[in-house]
N, C-alpha and C positions, 0 to 999 in steps of 0.2 A: 340824232334819232333817225333810224332807218325809215324811209318812206313806207307808208302802208300801201301795199300793192294788191289791188283786187281786180278781178276779171269777171265778166259774164261768159257764158258759152258764146260762140259766134253763130250768128243766124245763118241757117242754110238757105241758099239763094235759089231754090227751085220754085219759090213762090214769094209773094209779098209777106212781110212780117206779120205774125199773128199775135193775138192778145196775150198768149202765154209768154212770148218774148218781151212784150211790153211790160208785163208783170215782173219779169226777171230784171229788166232794165231799171225799174223803179226800186226794187229791192236793193240792187247794187248802188244806185244813186243815193238812196237814203243812208246807206252805210258810209259811202264816200263823204257825203256832206257832214255826217256825224263825226267822222274821224277828223275832218278838217276843222270842225267846230271845237274839237278837243285840243287843237294845236298841232296835230300830227300832219306832216307832209303826206300827200296822197298821190298815187298814180292809179288811174282808173281806166281800164282797157275794155273796149268792146269791138265788134267788127263783124265780118261776114265770112262764111265758109263757102268757097266758090268752085270746088272741083267735085267730080263724081258722076256716076251714071245718071242719077235722077236729073241733075242739072243739064247734062248733055242731051238727054231725051227731051226735056222741056224746051231747051233752046231750039231743037229741031222742030218741035211741034209748032212753035210760034215763028219759025222760019227766020231766026236771027243768029248771027254769029255768037258763039258762046261767050266770048269776052264782052261783047256789047250787051248781051242779056244780063250777065252777072253785074256789070257796072250799073245797069238800070235798077236792078234789085238792091244793090248796095246803096244807091242814092235814096231809095225809099226807106231803108233802115236808118240812114243818116237823118232823113226827114222826120222819122218817128222819134229819134233821139231829141231833135230840136223841139218838136211839138210837146214832148213830155218833160222838157227842161232837164234833160240828162246831162250831167256835168263831167262826162268822160274826157280824159286828157289825150287819148289816142284812139284811133279807129283803124283797125287793120283789115285788109282784104288779102285772102290767101293767094290771089293771083299777082300780088305786088312782088317786085323783084327782091325786096328786102326779105320777104318771107321765103321765097324760093331758095335764096342763097342759104338761109338758116336751115331749111329742111335738108338741103344737100349736105351741109356740114354735120347736122345731127345724124343723118343716115350713115355717113362715112365713119363717124365716131362709134356708133353702135356696131357697124360692120367690123371695124378694126378691133373692137373688143371681143369679137367672136360670137355675137348674139343674133346674127342674121345668116340664114342659109337658104338655098334654093332647092325646090323639089316639085314634082307633079302633085296635083291635088284635085280631089273631087269632093264636093260637099253640097249642102243646102244653103242657098244664098237668098236673103231677103233684100230686095232692091230698096224697099222703104226704109229699112234700118241701115242700108249700106254695110251689112255685116253678115258673116256666116252664122248659121244656126245648127245646133245639135238637136236630135230628136227630143231630148229632155227640155229644151227651150220652148217647144211648141205646145200648143193646146189644141187637141183634136186635129193635129197636122197643120195648124195655122200659126202664124206669128201673132202672139198675144197683143202686140201694140198696133198692128196694121190689119189684122183679120184676113190676111192673104196667105196662100200657100207659097213657101219659098221655092225658088227655081233650083233644079239640079244643075250644078255648075262644075265644069272641069277645066283646068288650066295648069300651067307651070308658073309658079309664083315664088317670090321670096317670102320667107317666114321669119318671124321674130320669136326667139326662144323664151316665151312667157313662162314656160314650165320651170326654167332655171331660177325663177324669182319667187317661188312659192314660200320658201323658208324666210327670205328677206321681207316679203310682204307680211308674213305672220308676225315677225319681230316688230315691224312698223306698227301694225294694228295693236299689238300688245303694249308697246311702249307709248303710244299716242292715243289715249282713250277718246280724245276729241278730234281725231284726224278727220272723221266724217260726222257731221251733224245734220239732222237729228239722229239720236241713237238707233231708231228703227231702221234708218237707211244704212247705218253702219252694220247693223246685224245682218242685213241682206247681203252685204259685201262679204262679211265673215262666213256666211253660209255658202256663198259662191266659192270662196277659197277652199273651204272644207270639202266641197263636193269634187274638187279637182280642177286643174287648169289644163288647157291645151295650147300648143303653140299657135300663133296667129298669122294668117296670111296678110302680108303688108304691101303687096303690089298686085297689079293687074297687067296682063299682057296687052299690048297695043292692038292686037286683033280683037280684043273685047272692048277696050276703052282707050280712046285717044286723049280725052280731056282730063289731064292731070299733070303733075310735076314729074319729069323723067327721072327714073332711078339713076343715080350717079354711076357712070360706067356701064350702063346697060340701057341703050335707047329703045330696046324692044319692050320695056316695062315702064309703067308709071306707078308712082307711090299711092298706096291705098289711102282713101280719103281721111280715115281717122288718124293714121300715122302722120299724115300731112297736117290735118287741122289742129291736133293737140299741140303741135310745136309752136302755134301762134303765140302762146303765152310767154315763150322765151324769144321768139323771133322779133316780137315787138320791142324787146329791150336789148337787141343787138347780138343774140347768140350766134357764134360762128362767123361774125363779120368784123372781128378786131375791136369790139367794143366791150372789153372785159370790165372796164370801170362801170359802165352802165349796168351790166349784169350784176356786178357786185353790189351796186347801189340798191337795186330793186328785188333781186331774187334771194331767197325763195319767196314766192307769192304768199301773202298772208291768208287769202281766201279766194278760191274759185267758186263762184255762185252759178249753179247749174240746175236744170230740171231733173226730176227723178228718173226719166226715161233714159238718160245717158249717164247714170250713176256709175256703172261698172267700167265704162271707158275711162272715167276720170279717177277712179279710186282703185282700180286694178291695173289696167293697161298703162295709163299715164305714169304712175309712180314707178312701174317696172321699166318703162322706157327711159325714165330719168336715171334710175339706178344703172341701167346698161350704159348710158352715156357718161356716167360719172358726175351727175348733176344732183344737187339736193332736191328732195321732194318738197312740194308746197306744205305750208303749215296746216292748212285746213281746206276741206271741201264742204261747202254748204249746199245741201240738196233740198230744194223747195218742191212743193206739191203743184197740183194743177188747179186751174179754174174750172169749176163746174157751172153750168147754166141751168137755173131752175132745177137743180138736183141731178142733172144729167151731164155726162161727158160731152164735150162739144163734138159735133159730127155734121159733115156736109149733108149726109143723108137725112138726118133729123131736121136740118135747117136752123140750128141754134148756134152757129159759129159767129163769134163777135169780131167785127173788124175794128182794130184799135184806132184807126183814123176816124171812123164813124163815132166811136165811143168818146174820143176827145172832143169832136165837134159837138156832140150832143150834150155832154156833161161838163165840159171844161177841164183843163189840165189839172188844176189843183184839187177840185172835188173828186176827180177820177183817181188821182194819186192817193188821196186820203182813203177813199173807199177800198181800193185794192189793198192797201196796207192794213186797214182795220178789219176787213172781212175775209181776206185770204191769208191765213196765218202761214208764216214761212215753213213751219214744221209739219204742215199737212195740207190737205186739199181744202178749198173754200168755195162758196157758192156765190154766183152773180145773178141778180135779178133786178129788173128795172124798178120793181116795187120796193125792194130792199134798198136800192140806191136812194130813192126818193125819201125813204124813212131816215136813212143816215144823214142825208143832206139837210133836210128840214129840221130833224131832231138835233143832231150833233153840231152841224156847222151854222145853220141859220139861228135856231132858237137858243142853243146853249152858249156857243162861243161868240157868234156875231152879236147876239143880243146883250151878252155880258159886256163886250167891248163898247157897244153903242151906249148902254146905260151908264157905264163908269165915266166915259168921256163927257157925255151930255150933262151928267150931274156935276162934274167938276167945272164945266163951263157955267152952269146955272148958279151953283152955290159958292164957287171959289174964283169966279172970273177966269176960269181956264188955267189957273196956276196950280202946279203940283204942290200939295201941302207938306208939312213937316213929316219927316220919317218917323214911323212907329213900327214896333217890332211885330213880326209874325213868323211862324215856323213852317217852311215848305221843304225842309231837308229830307223828310221821308219820301216825298214825291220824287225828288231828284235821285235818291237811292234806288227806288224801284225803276225809274226811267232808265238810268244808266246801266243797271244790271241787265235789263231787258235788251237794250240796244247792243251791248257787248255780246249777247248770246243770240243775236239776230231774231229776237222775239219782238218784232216791230208792232204787232197788234197789241201785245202786253204793254209796250212803251206808250202807245196812244191811250190805252185804258188808264194808265197812271196819270197822263196829262188830263184826261177828261174827269178823273176823280177830283183834281184840283179845280177844274172849270165848274163842276157841279157844286163843290164846296163854296166857291165864290158866289154862285147864284143863290145858294142857301144863305150865305152870309148877308147878302143884300136883303133877302126876305126877313131875316132875323133882326137886322139892325135898323131897317127902314130909314135909310138916310134922307129920304124926302121929308120925313117928319122933323128930323134934326135941322134940315135946311130951312124949313118954314119957321122954325123957332129961332132962326138966326144964330144957331150954336155952331160957330165956325170951327171951334176946336174939335167937337165931337164928330161933326160931319167930315172934317179933314182927316181924322183918324180912320174912319171907315173908308173914305175914298183913297187914301194912300195904300191901304191894304189891297184894295181892288186893283189899282193901277200897277202897283209893284208886282202883284201876282200875275197880272197880264203880261208884264215884261218877262217873267219866268216862263209863262206859257208860250210866248213868242219864241224864246230861245229853244224850247223843247220841240216846237213845231218847225223850226228852221230846216231840218233835214227833209221833212215831209212835204211842207207847203211853203217854200222859201218866199214866194211873192206875198202870200198872206202874212207871214211873219214880219217881213219888212214893213208892210202896211200897218201892222199892229204897233211896231216900234214907233213909227212916225205919229200915229194918233195919240199915243200915251205920253208923248213929250220927249222922246229920245230919237235915235236913228240907227240904222244898221251900221253906218260908218262909225258912229260913236261906240256902239256896242262891240263891234269887231276889234276895236283897239284894246279891249279888255280880255284877258285870258278867261277861259270858261270857269276855271276854279274860283276866280273872283266874281265873274258875271253871275254865277249861281248862288252867290251869297246874298242875303237879304239886304236891301237898302241901296241898290244900284241906281234907282231912279232919283234924280237929284231934286231936292226941294227948290221951288222957284221956276222949274221948267214949265213950258207952256204946252198944254194938250192941243191937238189940232184935229177936230172932228172931220172925218172924211165920209166917203160913200159907204153904204152898208157893206160889210165884209162879205157876207153871203146872203143876198136877198132870197127870201122864200120862193119856192117853186111849186106850181100846181101840177105840173106834168114833167 
């Protein structure tokens, strides 16, 4: 089976990582853990984008060598991955030699194919986007993403013949209706293609920018940051460095997970670059939305910017992961508020899930001496159907909604069956039937939560009388069948899974 290869965008190192990148990391991690859960081998790549004008300017501002500066920022991104329990298999920095060699090989291949040429150029350049803009891209003369007027820029650069790929891109879009998800973001790309393409400047002269990868064969130019950065997806798996077996093992990527602000770079420029180099295009690009704060876009001016490290410290890794996946749907924007977080935490995690686990284990100890009773039948297949369909389509919020439907069903099951009354009547058979349904349902819930809150899931396995090690030896197809929790196993009551919070 071909390994499932997924990537995030690489974090731009002009500043510390922001909450939007934390969101992207968690989206990708949930998908990676789910694919591993299904038995699929996974390669999960993230990293840092370390060239360009903004970075050079920022390093100058703080009076640091550019390489020292980007290494410090990359270390912070690695720290964020650790704090969020991100299970990436590789971390690439675009200043690494492996990447530089691959970029040079990629450039030479596209040049040899006849899709790069050099010419003088004048245009409008947004430093914030690190890209040229046309008048139709602007709103009242301003970049819509950064709210600043682009600078007039003149230079002699190398250009990529993007216009040569209009028809091939159209064929790609027609033949692959799921190439970009969600559909609304694919429609934006199609409209962009219909409005016409222009060739893209893919280098900067050294009189303008020193901080970049030199253009092969022309030391007076450096490679444009996007033409450099996009290659990371293949440089991480050995492109152009004599590692054809590694490329063949992992490429094409199954999904690039990116934010909507860089949609066109990944769905127009990148596939065209790959076509020019004679490389297959990725299977899919998943475009997620933004985090709003109390209904407003994050802004330093407003003062509502969320620091991901502060959020992890304040809320805890797993509650934060849950909240982001439940409240910020992949297919659109979502809102973050402290009040909403507290509602989700106390309502979903403490009251519904944590209390369900605590009651099921406590009653098993009280009425059955902590021994898992005889298996009785119950049907959770529809929950798995809904969950797996949602996970395959990156609808993570819907997957969690399916899980919580089962959690709420089990809480209602307790209220309806009143096992405490059966226990007081010393009716071991009847109370055992109720408690088996509860414990085995919790095993299924733990499996479904494993990609989202892996530590909580492992804790749940241990409390109900199994373990992650025991469960991991079973293929998911068998694990999601009813009756996996063995009769005679011992429950082990632990600390509250999610203690209630007042603030």
